[in-house]
C-alpha positions as a Markdown table, in Angstrom:
| # | Residue | x | y | z |
|---|---|---|---|---|
| 1 | Met | 0.0 | 0.0 | 0.0 |
| 2 | Asn | 1.4 | 3.4 | -1.0 |
| 3 | Thr | 1.1 | 6.6 | 1.1 |
| 4 | Asp | -1.9 | 7.9 | -0.8 |
| 5 | Asp | -3.8 | 4.7 | -0.4 |
| 6 | Leu | -3.0 | 4.6 | 3.3 |
| 7 | Val | -4.2 | 8.2 | 3.8 |
| 8 | Arg | -7.4 | 7.5 | 1.9 |
| 9 | His | -8.0 | 4.3 | 3.9 |
| 10 | Leu | -7.5 | 6.1 | 7.3 |
| 11 | Ala | -9.7 | 9.0 | 6.3 |
| 12 | Lys | -12.5 | 7.2 | 4.5 |
| 13 | Glu | -14.7 | 6.9 | 7.7 |
| 14 | Thr | -13.9 | 10.2 | 9.3 |
| 15 | Arg | -16.7 | 12.6 | 9.8 |
| 16 | Pro | -16.5 | 16.4 | 9.5 |
| 17 | Val | -16.2 | 18.3 | 12.7 |
| 18 | Gly | -18.8 | 21.0 | 13.4 |
| 19 | Arg | -17.4 | 24.5 | 13.1 |
| 20 | Asn | -18.3 | 25.5 | 16.7 |
| 21 | Ser | -17.7 | 22.1 | 18.2 |
| 22 | Val | -14.6 | 23.1 | 20.2 |
| 23 | Ala | -16.3 | 26.2 | 21.7 |
| 24 | Arg | -19.5 | 24.2 | 22.4 |
| 25 | Arg | -17.6 | 21.4 | 24.2 |
| 26 | Leu | -15.6 | 24.0 | 26.3 |
| 27 | Ala | -18.9 | 25.8 | 27.2 |
| 28 | Ile | -20.5 | 22.5 | 28.3 |
| 29 | Gly | -17.5 | 21.8 | 30.5 |
| 30 | Met | -17.5 | 25.3 | 32.0 |
| 31 | Ala | -21.2 | 25.2 | 32.6 |
| 32 | Ala | -21.0 | 21.8 | 34.3 |
| 33 | Gly | -18.2 | 23.1 | 36.5 |
| 34 | Gly | -20.1 | 26.3 | 37.2 |
| 35 | Ile | -23.0 | 24.2 | 38.6 |
| 36 | Gly | -20.5 | 22.5 | 40.9 |
| 37 | Ser | -19.3 | 25.9 | 42.1 |
| 38 | Val | -22.8 | 27.1 | 42.8 |
| 39 | Ile | -23.4 | 23.9 | 44.8 |
| 40 | Leu | -20.3 | 24.7 | 46.8 |
| 41 | Ile | -21.5 | 28.2 | 47.5 |
| 42 | Leu | -24.9 | 26.9 | 48.6 |
| 43 | Ile | -23.3 | 24.2 | 50.9 |
| 44 | Ala | -20.3 | 26.0 | 52.3 |
| 45 | Leu | -21.0 | 29.8 | 52.1 |
| 46 | Gly | -24.6 | 30.5 | 51.3 |
| 47 | Met | -26.1 | 33.1 | 49.1 |
| 48 | Arg | -25.9 | 36.7 | 50.3 |
| 49 | Pro | -29.2 | 37.4 | 52.1 |
| 50 | Asp | -29.8 | 40.6 | 50.2 |
| 51 | Leu | -29.1 | 39.2 | 46.8 |
| 52 | Gly | -32.4 | 40.3 | 45.4 |
| 53 | Thr | -31.9 | 43.9 | 46.5 |
| 54 | Ala | -28.3 | 43.9 | 45.4 |
| 55 | Met | -29.3 | 42.9 | 41.9 |
| 56 | Gln | -31.3 | 46.0 | 41.6 |
| 57 | Gly | -28.2 | 48.2 | 42.1 |
| 58 | Thr | -25.2 | 48.9 | 39.9 |
| 59 | Ser | -22.5 | 47.5 | 42.2 |
| 60 | Phe | -23.6 | 43.9 | 41.7 |
| 61 | Trp | -23.7 | 44.2 | 37.9 |
| 62 | Met | -20.3 | 46.1 | 37.9 |
| 63 | Lys | -18.7 | 43.0 | 39.5 |
| 64 | Trp | -20.7 | 40.5 | 37.4 |
| 65 | Gly | -20.0 | 42.4 | 34.2 |
| 66 | Tyr | -16.2 | 42.5 | 34.9 |
| 67 | Thr | -15.9 | 38.8 | 35.8 |
| 68 | Phe | -18.3 | 37.4 | 33.2 |
| 69 | Ser | -16.8 | 39.4 | 30.3 |
| 70 | Leu | -13.3 | 38.3 | 31.4 |
| 71 | Ala | -14.5 | 34.7 | 31.5 |
| 72 | Val | -15.9 | 35.0 | 27.9 |
| 73 | Ala | -12.7 | 36.5 | 26.6 |
| 74 | Ala | -10.6 | 33.9 | 28.3 |
| 75 | Leu | -12.8 | 31.1 | 27.0 |
| 76 | Met | -12.3 | 32.4 | 23.4 |
| 77 | Thr | -8.5 | 32.2 | 24.0 |
| 78 | Thr | -8.9 | 28.7 | 25.5 |
| 79 | Ala | -10.9 | 27.6 | 22.4 |
| 80 | Gln | -8.0 | 28.6 | 20.2 |
| 81 | Leu | -5.4 | 26.9 | 22.3 |
| 82 | Ala | -7.5 | 23.7 | 22.3 |
| 83 | Arg | -6.6 | 23.2 | 18.7 |
| 84 | Pro | -3.3 | 21.7 | 17.5 |
| 85 | Asp | -2.9 | 24.5 | 14.9 |
| 86 | Ser | -3.6 | 27.4 | 17.3 |
| 87 | Gly | -0.7 | 29.5 | 15.8 |
| 88 | Arg | -0.9 | 33.2 | 16.6 |
| 89 | Leu | -3.6 | 33.9 | 19.2 |
| 90 | Arg | -6.4 | 36.4 | 18.1 |
| 91 | Gly | -8.4 | 38.6 | 20.3 |
| 92 | Leu | -6.0 | 38.7 | 23.3 |
| 93 | Trp | -6.7 | 42.4 | 23.6 |
| 94 | Leu | -10.3 | 41.6 | 24.7 |
| 95 | Leu | -8.9 | 40.4 | 28.0 |
| 96 | Val | -7.6 | 43.9 | 28.7 |
| 97 | Ile | -10.9 | 45.7 | 28.2 |
| 98 | Pro | -12.7 | 44.6 | 31.4 |
| 99 | Val | -9.6 | 45.4 | 33.5 |
| 100 | Val | -9.3 | 48.9 | 32.0 |
| 101 | Leu | -13.0 | 49.7 | 32.4 |
| 102 | Leu | -13.0 | 48.5 | 36.0 |
| 103 | Ala | -9.9 | 50.4 | 36.8 |
| 104 | Gly | -11.5 | 53.5 | 35.5 |
| 105 | Ile | -14.5 | 52.9 | 37.7 |
| 106 | Gly | -12.3 | 52.3 | 40.6 |
| 107 | Phe | -10.4 | 55.6 | 40.1 |
| 108 | Leu | -13.7 | 57.5 | 39.8 |
| 109 | Glu | -14.8 | 56.0 | 43.1 |
| 110 | Leu | -11.5 | 57.0 | 44.8 |
| 111 | Ala | -11.9 | 60.5 | 43.4 |
| 112 | Arg | -15.4 | 60.8 | 45.0 |
| 113 | Thr | -14.3 | 59.4 | 48.3 |
| 114 | Pro | -12.3 | 61.1 | 51.1 |
| 115 | Ser | -8.7 | 59.7 | 51.2 |
| 116 | Ser | -9.3 | 58.6 | 54.8 |
| 117 | Gln | -11.7 | 55.9 | 53.5 |
| 118 | Trp | -9.5 | 54.6 | 50.7 |
| 119 | Leu | -8.0 | 51.8 | 52.7 |
| 120 | Ala | -11.4 | 50.6 | 53.9 |
| 121 | Met | -12.6 | 50.6 | 50.3 |
| 122 | Trp | -9.6 | 48.6 | 49.1 |
| 123 | Leu | -9.6 | 46.0 | 51.8 |
| 124 | Gly | -13.3 | 45.7 | 52.5 |
| 125 | Glu | -14.2 | 43.1 | 55.0 |
| 126 | Ser | -13.1 | 40.0 | 53.2 |
| 127 | Trp | -9.8 | 40.8 | 51.4 |
| 128 | Lys | -8.0 | 38.0 | 53.2 |
| 129 | Ser | -10.4 | 35.3 | 52.1 |
| 130 | Cys | -11.7 | 36.5 | 48.8 |
| 131 | Pro | -8.8 | 35.4 | 46.5 |
| 132 | Trp | -8.8 | 31.9 | 48.1 |
| 133 | Met | -12.5 | 31.6 | 47.7 |
| 134 | Val | -12.3 | 32.4 | 44.0 |
| 135 | Leu | -9.4 | 29.9 | 43.6 |
| 136 | Ser | -11.4 | 27.2 | 45.5 |
| 137 | Leu | -14.6 | 27.8 | 43.4 |
| 138 | Ser | -12.5 | 27.6 | 40.2 |
| 139 | Ala | -11.6 | 23.9 | 40.9 |
| 140 | Pro | -14.9 | 22.4 | 39.7 |
| 141 | Ile | -14.8 | 24.6 | 36.6 |
| 142 | Phe | -11.2 | 23.7 | 35.8 |
| 143 | Ala | -12.2 | 20.1 | 36.2 |
| 144 | Gly | -15.0 | 20.6 | 33.7 |
| 145 | Leu | -12.6 | 22.2 | 31.2 |
| 146 | Leu | -10.2 | 19.2 | 31.7 |
| 147 | Trp | -13.1 | 17.0 | 30.7 |
| 148 | Ser | -13.6 | 19.2 | 27.6 |
| 149 | Phe | -9.9 | 18.9 | 26.7 |
| 150 | Arg | -10.1 | 15.1 | 26.7 |
| 151 | Arg | -11.7 | 15.2 | 23.2 |
| 152 | Leu | -9.5 | 18.1 | 22.0 |
| 153 | Ala | -5.9 | 18.3 | 20.9 |
| 154 | Pro | -3.9 | 21.1 | 22.5 |
| 155 | Thr | -0.2 | 21.3 | 21.7 |
| 156 | Arg | 0.8 | 24.4 | 23.7 |
| 157 | Leu | 0.0 | 22.8 | 27.0 |
| 158 | Arg | 1.3 | 25.4 | 29.4 |
| 159 | Ala | -0.5 | 28.2 | 27.6 |
| 160 | Ala | -3.6 | 26.1 | 27.3 |
| 161 | Gly | -3.5 | 25.3 | 31.0 |
| 162 | Ala | -3.1 | 29.0 | 31.8 |
| 163 | Ala | -6.0 | 30.0 | 29.6 |
| 164 | Ala | -8.2 | 27.3 | 31.1 |
| 165 | Gly | -7.2 | 28.5 | 34.6 |
| 166 | Leu | -8.0 | 32.0 | 33.6 |
| 167 | Ser | -11.4 | 31.0 | 32.3 |
| 168 | Ala | -12.1 | 28.9 | 35.4 |
| 169 | Gly | -11.0 | 31.7 | 37.7 |
| 170 | Ala | -13.0 | 34.4 | 36.0 |
| 171 | Phe | -16.1 | 32.2 | 35.9 |
| 172 | Ala | -15.6 | 31.2 | 39.5 |
| 173 | Ala | -15.4 | 34.9 | 40.4 |
| 174 | Thr | -18.7 | 35.4 | 38.6 |
| 175 | Val | -20.3 | 32.7 | 40.8 |
| 176 | Tyr | -18.7 | 34.2 | 43.9 |
| 177 | Cys | -20.7 | 37.4 | 43.3 |
| 178 | Leu | -23.7 | 35.4 | 44.5 |
| 179 | His | -22.2 | 35.4 | 48.0 |
| 180 | Cys | -19.8 | 38.3 | 48.2 |
| 181 | Pro | -21.3 | 41.6 | 49.6 |
| 182 | Glu | -18.3 | 43.8 | 48.7 |
| 183 | Val | -19.3 | 46.8 | 46.5 |
| 184 | Ser | -16.1 | 48.7 | 45.8 |
| 185 | Ala | -14.6 | 48.5 | 42.3 |
| 186 | Ile | -11.1 | 48.8 | 43.7 |
| 187 | Phe | -11.7 | 45.8 | 45.9 |
| 188 | Val | -13.0 | 43.7 | 43.0 |
| 189 | Leu | -10.1 | 44.9 | 40.8 |
| 190 | Thr | -7.5 | 43.8 | 43.4 |
| 191 | Trp | -8.8 | 40.8 | 45.3 |
| 192 | Tyr | -11.1 | 39.2 | 42.7 |
| 193 | Ser | -8.3 | 39.6 | 40.1 |
| 194 | Leu | -5.8 | 38.1 | 42.5 |
| 195 | Gly | -7.9 | 35.0 | 42.9 |
| 196 | Ile | -8.3 | 34.8 | 39.1 |
| 197 | Met | -4.5 | 35.1 | 38.7 |
| 198 | Leu | -3.9 | 32.3 | 41.2 |
| 199 | Ala | -6.2 | 30.1 | 39.1 |
| 200 | Thr | -4.3 | 31.1 | 36.0 |
| 201 | Leu | -1.0 | 30.3 | 37.5 |
| 202 | Leu | -2.2 | 26.9 | 38.8 |
| 203 | Gly | -3.5 | 26.1 | 35.3 |
| 204 | Met | -0.2 | 27.0 | 33.8 |
| 205 | Leu | 1.7 | 24.8 | 36.2 |
| 206 | Val | -0.5 | 21.7 | 35.9 |
| 207 | Gly | -1.3 | 22.1 | 32.2 |
| 208 | Pro | 1.7 | 20.2 | 30.8 |
| 209 | Arg | 0.8 | 17.2 | 33.0 |
| 210 | Leu | -3.0 | 17.1 | 32.8 |
| 211 | Leu | -3.6 | 18.2 | 29.2 |
| 212 | Arg | -1.1 | 15.8 | 27.6 |
| 213 | Trp | -2.7 | 13.5 | 25.0 |
């Protein structure tokens, strides 16, 4: 059998892959992990008692918009790195937009607040636990993304792991909004982002081991 015959034989029963199959599989893994994170919140932390009232204000949607938009942008990057031919990544600049917008809101808050209150705004009441909560809640989501990667073919494993960790961390922070009562943009920008960065770092470290195929 020559090479052309071998290729035809191997390819004759292959089926075309849907155009959005990678993004769809990653979204399923992330959604399943997100459900696990919500269950963790319900069991270990509980929803904030004034959630209904908070959702009528702008502070909740400021936090939610930041974390959710960051999660979507990170998932787009993860979808590119899930392919063996990822090449040059497109749309990385989208990751910067939520950070810049939230930083702008934070500086406006500081400008309207007496400097004697800046430290309280920055630290809130939960700065010590917030990053670790986000990191912990990212674990089920990262596990869901690992399930997604089982049918995919990443080749840049460290980068793919980091992108998956970033996606998991940002989506975990979105879920954490259901519990966290903090309202300051500068708090969210610092401590939420630190938790997301920790998840990204963890993903980068374990990616070469867990995403190998």
